[in-house]
C-alpha positions in Angstrom: -1.2 13.6 30.1 1.8 13.6 28.0 2.8 16.6 26.0 1.8 16.3 22.3 2.8 18.1 19.1 0.3 18.5 16.2 2.0 18.8 12.9 0.4 19.0 9.4 1.5 16.1 7.3 0.6 17.5 3.9 0.3 21.0 2.3 -1.7 22.3 5.3 -5.5 22.4 5.7 -5.5 18.9 7.1 -8.0 19.6 9.9 -5.5 20.4 12.7 -7.9 22.9 14.3 -10.5 20.2 15.0 -7.8 17.8 16.3 -6.3 20.4 18.6 -9.8 21.3 19.9 -10.5 17.6 20.6 -7.2 16.9 22.3 -7.0 20.1 24.3 -9.4 18.9 26.9 -7.4 18.2 30.1 -4.2 20.0 29.0 -2.9 23.1 30.8 -1.7 24.9 27.7 -2.0 25.1 23.9 0.9 26.8 22.2 0.9 28.0 18.6 4.6 28.1 17.5 4.9 29.5 14.0 3.1 31.3 11.1 0.6 34.1 11.3 -2.9 35.0 10.1 -2.3 32.9 6.9 -3.6 29.9 8.9 -7.2 29.1 9.2 -8.6 26.6 11.7 -12.4 26.0 11.5 -14.0 24.3 14.5 -17.7 23.3 14.9 -19.2 23.0 18.3 -22.8 22.1 18.0 -24.3 24.7 15.6 -21.6 27.2 16.2 -18.8 27.7 13.7 -15.5 29.2 14.9 -12.9 30.3 12.5 -9.5 31.1 14.0 -6.5 32.6 12.3 -4.0 33.5 15.0 -5.4 32.3 18.3 -4.9 28.6 19.2 -7.9 26.3 19.0 -7.5 25.5 22.7 -9.1 28.9 23.5 -12.5 27.2 23.1 -11.8 25.1 26.2 -12.5 27.1 29.4 -9.4 27.3 31.6 -6.9 26.2 29.0 -4.1 28.8 28.7 -3.0 29.7 25.2 0.2 31.2 24.0 1.1 32.8 20.7 4.8 31.7 20.5 7.9 33.7 19.5 8.1 32.0 16.2 4.9 33.7 15.0 4.4 36.9 13.1 1.3 38.6 14.5 -0.9 41.2 12.9 -2.1 43.3 15.9 -5.1 44.6 13.9 -6.2 41.1 13.0 -5.5 39.8 16.5 -7.7 42.5 18.1 -10.6 41.7 15.7 -10.3 38.0 16.3 -10.4 38.5 20.1 -13.4 40.8 19.9 -15.2 38.4 17.5 -14.7 35.4 19.9 -15.8 37.4 22.9 -19.0 38.4 21.1 -19.6 34.7 20.7 -19.2 34.2 24.5 -15.7 32.9 24.5 -13.4 34.1 27.3 -10.2 35.2 25.6 -8.2 37.8 27.4 -7.9 35.8 30.7 -6.6 32.7 28.8 -4.5 34.2 26.1 -0.8 35.1 26.4 1.5 36.5 23.7 5.2 36.0 23.5 7.1 39.3 23.7 9.6 37.8 21.2 7.0 37.3 18.4 7.2 39.7 15.5 4.6 42.4 14.6 3.2 42.2 11.1 2.5 45.7 9.9 0.3 47.1 7.1 3.3 47.7 4.9 4.1 44.0 5.0 0.7 43.2 3.5 1.1 45.9 0.8 4.6 44.6 -0.1 3.3 41.0 -0.3 0.5 42.0 -2.7 2.8 44.1 -4.9 5.4 41.4 -5.1 2.8 38.8 -6.2 1.4 41.2 -8.7 4.8 41.8 -10.2 5.6 38.1 -10.5 2.2 37.4 -12.2 2.2 33.9 -13.5 5.4 33.0 -11.7 3.9 34.1 -8.3 3.9 31.7 -5.4 0.3 32.1 -4.6 0.5 33.6 -1.1 -2.4 34.5 1.0 -1.4 38.2 0.7 -1.4 38.5 4.5 2.2 39.9 4.6 3.7 36.8 6.2 6.8 36.6 4.0 7.8 40.3 4.3 7.3 40.2 8.1 9.6 37.2 8.4 12.1 39.0 6.1 12.2 41.9 8.5 12.8 39.4 11.3 15.7 37.9 9.6 17.1 41.3 8.6 16.7 42.3 12.3 14.6 45.3 11.3 11.2 44.2 12.6 9.1 45.3 15.6 8.5 42.8 18.3 5.4 42.3 20.4 7.5 43.3 23.4 7.8 46.8 21.9 4.1 47.3 22.6 5.2 47.7 26.3 7.3 50.8 25.4 6.1 54.2 26.5 3.5 55.4 23.9 5.8 58.2 22.5 8.7 55.7 22.0 6.4 53.2 20.3 4.9 55.9 18.1 8.4 57.1 17.1 9.6 53.6 16.3 6.5 52.8 14.3 6.8 56.0 12.2 10.5 55.3 11.4 9.6 51.8 10.2 6.7 53.0 8.0 8.8 55.8 6.5 11.5 53.3 5.6 8.9 51.0 4.0 7.4 53.9 2.1 10.7 54.4 0.4 10.6 50.9 -1.0 6.9 51.3 -1.9 7.6 54.4 -3.9 11.0 53.7 -5.4 10.7 50.0 -6.2 7.0 49.6 -6.8 5.9 53.2 -7.6 3.1 52.7 -5.1 1.5 55.3 -2.9 3.0 55.7 0.6 1.2 54.6 3.8 0.0 57.2 6.3 2.8 56.9 8.9 1.4 59.0 11.7 -2.2 57.6 11.4 -0.9 54.0 11.5 1.5 54.8 14.4 -1.4 56.3 16.4 -3.5 53.2 15.7 -0.7 50.9 16.9 -0.4 52.9 20.1 -4.2 52.3 20.7 -3.8 48.6 19.9 -0.9 48.4 22.4 -3.2 49.5 25.2 -5.5 46.6 24.2 -2.8 43.9 23.6 0.0 44.8 26.1 -1.7 43.2 29.2 -1.4 39.8 27.3 2.3 40.2 26.4 4.6 38.0 28.4 8.3 36.9 28.7 8.1 33.4 27.2 11.0 32.1 29.2 9.3 32.9 32.5 5.9 32.0 31.2 6.9 28.5 30.1 8.9 27.6 33.2 6.2 25.2 34.4 6.2 23.4 31.1 10.0 23.2 31.2 9.9 21.8 34.7 7.2 19.3 33.8 4.5 20.9 36.0 2.2 21.7 33.2 1.1 19.8 30.1 1.1 21.4 26.7 -0.4 20.8 23.3 1.7 22.3 20.5 -0.4 23.6 17.6 1.2 23.8 14.2 0.0 25.8 11.2 0.4 24.9 7.5 2.1 21.5 6.9 5.3 19.6 6.3 5.3 20.2 2.5 5.1 23.9 3.1 8.1 24.1 5.4 10.6 26.8 4.3 13.5 24.4 4.5 11.9 21.0 3.9 8.9 21.7 1.8 8.4 22.1 -2.0 10.5 25.3 -2.3 9.9 28.0 -3.5 6.2 27.2 -3.2 6.3 27.1 0.6 5.4 29.3 3.6 8.0 31.5 5.3 8.4 29.5 8.6 9.4 26.1 9.8 6.1 24.1 9.9 8.0 20.9 10.7 9.1 19.6 14.1 12.1 22.0 14.4 9.8 25.0 14.4 8.3 23.8 17.7 11.6 24.3 19.5 12.7 27.5 17.8 9.1 28.9 18.1 8.8 28.3 21.8 12.3 28.1 23.3 11.5 24.8 24.9 13.9 21.9 24.9 13.4 18.6 22.9 12.4 16.7 26.0 9.3 18.8 26.3 7.8 17.6 23.0 6.3 14.3 24.0 4.2 12.4 21.4 4.3 13.8 17.8 1.1 13.4 15.9 0.9 14.0 12.1 -2.5 15.1 10.8 -3.3 13.9 7.3 -6.5 14.1 5.2 -7.8 10.9 3.8 -7.0 12.5 0.4 -4.8 15.5 -0.5 -5.3 19.2 -1.0 -3.1 22.2 -1.8 -3.7 26.0 -1.9 -1.6 28.2 -4.1 0.9 27.3 -6.8 3.5 24.5 -7.0 3.8 20.9 -8.0 1.0 18.4 -7.0 1.5 15.0 -8.6 -1.9 13.5 -7.6 -4.0 16.6 -8.4 -7.3 15.7 -10.0 -8.5 18.1 -12.7 -12.0 18.4 -14.3 -15.1 16.8 -12.8 -13.3 14.3 -10.6 -11.4 17.1 -8.8 -14.5 19.2 -8.6 -16.5 16.4 -7.1 -13.8 15.9 -4.4 -13.7 19.6 -3.7 -17.4 19.9 -3.3 -17.7 16.8 -1.1 -15.0 18.0 1.2 -16.0 21.7 1.2 -12.5 22.5 0.2 -12.4 26.3 0.3 -9.9 28.1 2.5 -11.0 29.4 5.9 -8.6 32.3 5.6 -8.8 33.2 1.9 -12.0 31.5 0.6 -9.9 30.2 -2.3 -10.8 26.8 -3.8 -8.3 24.2 -2.8 -6.7 21.9 -5.4 -7.7 18.3 -4.7 -6.1 14.9 -5.3 -5.7 11.4 -4.1 -3.6 10.4 -1.0 0.2 10.4 -1.8 2.1 7.8 0.2 5.5 9.1 -0.9 4.8 12.5 0.5 3.2 10.9 3.6 6.2 8.8 4.4 8.4 11.9 3.9 6.4 13.7 6.5 6.5 10.8 9.0 10.2 10.5 8.7 11.0 14.2 8.7 9.0 14.9 11.8 9.5 11.6 13.7 5.7 11.2 13.7 4.7 8.5 16.3 1.0 8.6 15.6 -1.1 9.6 12.6 -4.6 11.2 12.8 -6.5 10.9 9.6 -9.3 13.4 8.9 -12.2 13.7 6.5 -12.6 9.9 5.9 -16.3 10.6 5.5 -15.6 12.8 2.4 -14.7 9.6 0.5 -18.0 7.9 1.4 -19.6 8.5 -2.0 -16.7 7.5 -4.2 -17.0 4.1 -5.9 -13.2 3.9 -6.2 -10.5 5.4 -4.0 -6.9 5.7 -5.2 -3.5 6.0 -3.4 -0.2 7.0 -5.1 2.3 4.4 -4.2 5.1 5.6 -6.4 6.1 8.1 -9.1 7.2 7.8 -12.7 10.0 10.3 -13.4 10.7 10.4 -17.1 10.5 6.6 -17.2 12.3 6.0 -13.9 10.4 4.5 -11.0 10.7 6.5 -7.8 9.7 5.2 -4.3 10.8 8.2 -2.3 9.6 11.8 -2.3 11.9 14.2 -4.2 12.5 17.4 -2.2 13.3 19.5 -5.3 10.2 21.1 -6.9 11.8 20.9 -10.3 11.9 17.1 -10.0 8.5 16.8 -8.3 6.8 18.7 -11.1 7.9 16.0 -13.6 6.7 13.1 -11.5 3.6 11.2 -12.5 1.8 9.1 -9.9 1.5 5.4 -9.9 -1.7 4.4 -8.3 -3.2 1.5 -6.4 -7.0 1.4 -6.5 -9.3 0.4 -3.7 -13.0 -0.3 -3.9 -15.0 2.5 -2.3 -17.3 1.7 0.6 -20.2 3.9 -0.6 -21.7 3.9 2.9 -21.9 6.7 5.4 -19.3 6.7 8.1 -20.2 9.9 9.9 -22.1 8.1 12.7 -19.3 5.6 13.4 -17.5 5.9 16.7 -15.7 2.6 16.8 -13.3 1.1 14.2 -15.5 -2.0 13.9 -18.5 0.2 12.9 -16.7 1.3 9.7 -17.5 -0.5 6.4 -15.0 -3.3 5.7 -13.6 -1.5 2.6 -12.9 1.7 4.7 -11.0 -0.4 7.3 -8.9 -2.0 4.6 -8.1 1.5 3.2 -7.0 2.6 6.7 -5.0 -0.6 7.3 -3.1 -0.1 4.0 -2.2 3.5 4.8 -1.0 2.6 8.3 1.2 -0.2 7.0 2.7 2.0 4.3 3.2 5.1 6.3 5.1 3.3 9.0 3.2 4.9 11.9 0.1 3.9 13.8 -3.1 5.6 12.9 -4.3 6.7 16.4 -7.4 8.6 15.4 -9.8 9.0 12.5 -12.2 11.9 11.9 -15.5 11.1 10.3 -17.1 14.6 10.4 -16.7 18.2 11.5 -18.2 17.9 15.0 -16.1 17.5 18.1 -17.4 14.0 18.8 -17.1 12.7 15.3 -13.9 10.9 16.1 -12.8 7.3 16.2 -9.8 7.0 18.6 -7.5 4.0 17.8 -4.5 4.4 20.2 -3.1 0.9 19.3 -3.6 1.4 15.5 -6.1 0.1 13.0 -4.5 -3.2 12.2 -4.6 -4.7 15.8 
């Protein structure tokens, strides 16, 4: 098998977890390369529901090695709880999971600083998950963070380092936010205990990934969030704190470009967004609520209701071009089964000017109004379809239009939450 990258093509929540689970059969490794516990991948296997936040979806495939890459920020408390929860469900984790020693630790003070900053910003807040992701990446860039490799230190050294970091954070909590300090010694002792649990899984990523670099192992790269949330290329400042586009794969793993292989962009058949920021095709009122309920659009990590809207071709083409996407996988087509009309934004109106490209600046995007093309709905169930020809004709026409306009083959279509509810179309939907 060829190596493959899974990239979110929208504002995250596109169904990457299910796709990674489906494609991880037969690969040697699945590598998560960026983000932290702000991601939520929900996977259904039979009647079992698995919600993953840090651990790659490939962990549900026996024998597949999984790596948390160096581009991640990892909350060790959350990681331990996620491992134990999966093991209680009968999933073998610790023999399959490896953690890059170059990944950053996300500490309790990062979460507290995240919450306090959002509270202070009030209506101008970004709408983060409150998981401490931004402050953890800030420490990384300031070169003041703790790395996963530090968990291999002698306990007394790790405890001392942890206390120093917490005391420093407490100064900011008290002086800038007038907030109560965190218990440094208690948290340091907890981290030492966590280190005993986690340290056996910590690896040197350069050595660990040598078989991938040499072409002796195949890998599936699992992204978190989506293109429009990328810190550099997304709708700044309403973005995440990492590179969720293709460049993040390289910096988050240390692997060369030749290791990437095929690049698959995951898109919903419509569009959702969590948190604040511009969203031209957002549906408000009953129409948006109907789409939210039909799609079960509530965050796996936060439980927050997602904002919903119609598919945006300008944003989609931007994602395809930015990432070099060679194949699109469209998810949740079945959610549109009950709609008499389906719309696609084919352009924007910007203060009377017609736009046919996606504006990268949020101040511009917030003034854009969508120009729609309407399609008749198919109003027939698609969840039992396993072949393109089994889809209603109107659904096929919708897919054909998206494929033509996106400029990339649609190589897969998801029509339900189960593993087998997939239609694979490796040569596209128009052939």
